[in-house]
C-alpha positions as CSV (number, residue, x, y, z in Angstrom):
1,M,-58.5,52.5,-27.5
2,T,-55.8,50.5,-25.7
3,G,-53.0,53.1,-25.7
4,A,-52.0,56.5,-26.7
5,T,-50.0,57.0,-30.0
6,L,-47.2,59.4,-29.0
7,A,-44.5,58.5,-31.5
8,H,-43.5,62.1,-32.1
9,F,-41.9,62.3,-28.6
10,A,-38.3,61.3,-28.1
11,P,-37.8,58.2,-26.0
12,I,-36.4,57.9,-22.5
13,G,-35.3,54.7,-20.9
14,L,-36.6,53.4,-17.5
15,D,-33.3,53.8,-15.7
16,E,-33.0,57.4,-16.9
17,L,-36.6,58.2,-16.0
18,V,-36.2,56.8,-12.5
19,G,-33.0,58.8,-12.1
20,E,-34.6,62.0,-13.2
21,A,-38.1,61.7,-11.8
22,A,-38.7,58.7,-9.5
23,L,-41.2,60.8,-7.5
24,L,-42.3,58.3,-4.9
25,T,-43.2,61.3,-2.8
26,R,-45.2,63.7,-5.0
27,L,-48.3,65.8,-5.6
28,D,-50.7,64.0,-7.9
29,R,-53.6,65.4,-9.9
30,K,-55.9,63.3,-11.9
31,Y,-58.0,64.5,-14.9
32,L,-60.8,62.6,-16.7
33,L,-60.7,63.4,-20.4
34,P,-62.9,62.2,-23.3
35,A,-60.7,59.9,-25.4
36,D,-61.1,62.2,-28.4
37,A,-59.6,65.1,-26.4
38,L,-56.3,63.4,-25.9
39,P,-54.7,64.3,-29.3
40,N,-55.2,68.0,-28.8
41,L,-53.5,67.8,-25.3
42,L,-50.6,65.8,-26.7
43,D,-50.1,68.3,-29.6
44,R,-49.7,71.1,-27.1
45,M,-47.3,69.5,-24.7
46,P,-44.3,71.5,-23.5
47,H,-41.1,71.4,-25.5
48,G,-38.7,68.6,-24.9
49,V,-41.2,66.0,-23.5
50,R,-39.9,62.5,-23.7
51,E,-41.8,59.2,-23.6
52,L,-40.9,56.1,-21.7
53,E,-39.7,53.3,-24.0
54,I,-38.7,49.8,-22.9
55,D,-37.5,47.2,-25.5
56,G,-39.2,49.2,-28.2
57,R,-42.5,49.4,-26.5
58,R,-44.2,52.6,-25.3
59,T,-47.5,51.4,-24.0
60,F,-47.6,48.9,-21.2
61,G,-50.2,46.7,-19.6
62,Y,-50.8,47.1,-15.8
63,R,-52.8,45.1,-13.3
64,S,-53.3,46.2,-9.7
65,V,-54.9,43.9,-7.1
66,Y,-56.2,46.1,-4.2
67,F,-56.4,44.8,-0.6
68,D,-58.7,46.1,2.1
69,T,-60.1,45.1,5.5
70,A,-63.4,43.4,6.1
71,G,-64.8,46.8,7.0
72,F,-63.4,48.5,3.9
73,D,-61.2,50.9,5.9
74,A,-59.2,52.0,2.9
75,Y,-62.3,52.6,0.8
76,L,-64.2,54.5,3.5
77,A,-61.1,56.7,4.3
78,A,-61.2,57.9,0.7
79,A,-65.0,58.2,0.5
80,R,-65.1,60.3,3.7
81,R,-62.0,62.3,2.8
82,R,-60.1,61.3,5.9
83,R,-56.6,62.8,6.1
84,R,-55.0,59.5,6.9
85,R,-55.9,57.5,3.8
86,F,-54.1,54.4,2.5
87,K,-54.0,51.9,-0.3
88,V,-52.4,48.5,-0.4
89,R,-52.0,46.7,-3.7
90,I,-50.0,44.2,-5.7
91,R,-48.9,46.1,-8.9
92,T,-48.0,43.9,-11.9
93,Y,-46.3,45.2,-15.0
94,L,-47.8,42.7,-17.4
95,D,-45.2,43.1,-20.2
96,S,-42.3,42.4,-17.9
97,G,-43.9,40.2,-15.3
98,L,-42.5,42.2,-12.4
99,D,-44.7,42.4,-9.3
100,F,-44.5,44.7,-6.3
101,V,-46.4,45.2,-3.0
102,E,-47.1,48.9,-2.9
103,V,-48.5,50.9,0.0
104,K,-49.6,54.5,-0.6
105,T,-50.2,57.0,2.2
106,R,-50.7,60.7,2.3
107,G,-47.9,62.8,3.7
108,S,-47.9,66.5,4.7
109,R,-49.7,69.0,2.5
110,G,-51.5,66.2,0.6
111,V,-48.4,64.7,-1.0
112,T,-48.6,61.0,-2.0
113,V,-46.0,58.7,-0.5
114,K,-45.5,55.3,-2.1
115,E,-43.3,52.6,-0.6
116,R,-42.9,49.2,-2.3
117,I,-41.1,45.9,-2.1
118,P,-40.7,43.1,-4.7
119,Y,-43.4,40.4,-4.6
120,A,-43.2,36.8,-5.6
121,G,-46.6,35.3,-4.5
122,N,-49.6,34.1,-6.4
123,G,-51.3,37.5,-6.7
124,R,-54.2,36.6,-4.5
125,D,-52.5,37.1,-1.1
126,L,-49.9,39.6,0.2
127,G,-47.8,36.9,1.7
128,P,-45.8,37.2,5.0
129,E,-43.4,39.8,3.6
130,G,-46.1,41.9,2.0
131,R,-48.3,41.9,5.1
132,A,-45.3,42.9,7.2
133,H,-44.4,45.7,4.8
134,A,-48.0,47.0,4.8
135,A,-48.2,46.9,8.6
136,R,-44.9,48.6,9.0
137,T,-45.6,51.3,6.5
138,L,-49.1,52.0,7.8
139,A,-47.9,52.2,11.4
140,G,-45.1,54.6,10.3
141,A,-47.8,56.9,8.8
142,G,-49.9,56.8,11.9
143,I,-52.6,54.6,10.3
144,L,-53.7,51.7,12.4
145,P,-56.8,50.0,11.1
146,A,-58.6,48.0,13.7
147,D,-58.5,44.9,11.4
148,L,-55.3,44.5,9.4
149,D,-56.6,41.2,7.9
150,L,-56.2,42.5,4.4
151,R,-57.8,40.5,1.6
152,A,-58.0,40.9,-2.1
153,V,-61.0,43.1,-3.0
154,L,-60.7,44.5,-6.6
155,A,-58.4,44.2,-9.6
156,T,-57.9,47.0,-12.2
157,Y,-56.6,46.6,-15.7
158,Y,-55.4,49.3,-18.1
159,H,-52.7,50.4,-20.5
160,R,-50.3,53.2,-19.6
161,T,-48.0,55.6,-21.4
162,T,-45.6,57.7,-19.3
163,L,-44.2,61.1,-20.3
164,Y,-41.3,62.9,-18.7
165,V,-41.3,66.7,-18.7
166,P,-37.6,67.9,-18.3
167,S,-38.5,71.6,-17.8
168,T,-40.2,70.7,-14.4
169,G,-38.8,67.3,-13.6
170,S,-42.3,66.0,-13.6
171,R,-44.1,63.0,-15.0
172,V,-47.5,62.5,-16.8
173,T,-49.2,59.2,-17.1
174,I,-52.0,58.4,-19.5
175,D,-54.2,55.4,-18.8
176,T,-56.6,53.9,-21.4
177,G,-58.6,50.8,-21.8
178,L,-59.6,50.9,-18.1
179,A,-61.5,48.0,-16.5
180,W,-62.3,46.9,-12.9
181,Q,-63.1,43.4,-11.7
182,L,-64.3,42.0,-8.4
183,T,-63.2,38.6,-7.2
184,D,-66.5,37.1,-8.4
185,G,-65.8,38.3,-12.0
186,S,-68.2,41.3,-12.0
187,T,-66.7,43.9,-14.3
188,V,-67.1,47.6,-15.3
189,H,-65.3,49.5,-18.0
190,M,-64.5,53.1,-18.9
191,P,-64.4,52.8,-22.7
192,H,-64.7,56.4,-23.8
193,S,-62.5,58.2,-21.3
194,V,-58.8,58.4,-20.3
195,I,-57.2,59.2,-17.0
196,V,-54.4,61.7,-17.3
197,E,-52.4,62.1,-14.1
198,T,-49.7,64.6,-13.3
199,K,-47.0,63.8,-10.8
200,S,-44.8,66.6,-9.6
201,A,-42.6,67.5,-6.7
202,R,-44.3,70.9,-6.5
203,A,-47.7,72.4,-6.5
204,A,-48.4,72.5,-10.2
205,S,-46.6,71.6,-13.4
206,G,-46.7,73.1,-16.8
207,V,-48.9,70.3,-17.9
208,D,-51.4,71.1,-15.2
209,R,-51.6,74.7,-16.4
210,L,-52.0,73.4,-20.0
211,L,-54.9,71.2,-18.9
212,W,-56.5,74.1,-17.1
213,S,-56.1,76.3,-20.2
214,L,-58.0,73.6,-22.3
215,G,-60.9,73.5,-19.8
216,H,-59.9,70.4,-17.9
217,R,-60.0,70.5,-14.1
218,P,-58.7,67.9,-11.6
219,C,-61.2,65.2,-11.0
220,S,-62.1,63.3,-7.8
221,I,-61.3,59.8,-9.0
222,S,-59.5,56.9,-7.3
223,K,-59.0,53.8,-9.4
224,Y,-59.6,51.7,-6.4
225,A,-62.4,53.6,-4.6
226,T,-64.3,54.7,-7.7
227,G,-64.1,51.3,-9.3
228,L,-65.3,49.6,-6.1
229,A,-68.2,52.1,-5.8
230,A,-69.3,51.2,-9.3
231,L,-69.3,47.5,-8.6
232,R,-70.7,47.7,-5.0
233,P,-73.5,50.2,-5.2
234,G,-74.3,49.7,-1.5
235,L,-71.1,51.5,-0.4
236,P,-71.2,55.3,0.3
237,S,-70.3,56.9,-3.0
238,N,-71.6,60.5,-3.2
239,R,-68.1,61.8,-3.8
240,W,-67.8,59.9,-7.1
241,R,-71.5,60.0,-8.2
242,P,-71.0,62.3,-11.3
243,V,-68.1,60.2,-12.5
244,L,-70.0,56.9,-11.9
245,N,-73.0,58.1,-13.8
246,K,-71.1,59.5,-16.8
247,H,-68.1,57.3,-17.4
248,F,-68.7,53.7,-16.3
249,V,-70.2,50.9,-18.4
250,K,-71.0,47.5,-16.9
251,G,-70.2,44.3,-18.7
252,I,-68.1,41.2,-18.9
253,R,-64.4,41.6,-19.4
């Protein structure tokens, strides 16, 4: 399954979506669903939901290259539930070829804060502007890793559809066809599951409540940390052990 079929939703363009729900500072909740549970969720979505459409496309390929220190500061902060967590990545929108350096930190009350700048490098190095952006953003969030020599650690690949929920001004993303790859080519997949993520400016959206009513609960999964734990079993991973045992399949991409 490489994407969700959501043709019954009215389209929304990118500029309108960004204007209505950019949500770079937001509350995120992730849910891991069996792929065959997705149609039932979509059929019950709130009235008026719209789906992102760009140049006639509604499903888009993503690649994220994650960077970490030699001591895996970003990974360990997530594994040990530290309040001051961070992620640094190059996000590539494969269909448009656009690239950004993105730095994600946690603000007050658990909200996610994402700051990004355009990127024009080779995808394997942050480059001078990317490194400066990461250092500046992390320092502003009070996060000062002892070693800021960030290097590429892991790449993720998936297809995404994005929904806009006008009644709450929130977004929902649906990620399918997920794969993770180390720099040496080692790969794991999540072939039978999808990640549904709600992104809202307040505690819970109508889609969160819908998911709860269908028996789905927020899941402790980080695309970076969980994928790295699956590919590097020597790292501490108790937080994600149930997900790793149930959903990941090793193989060659």
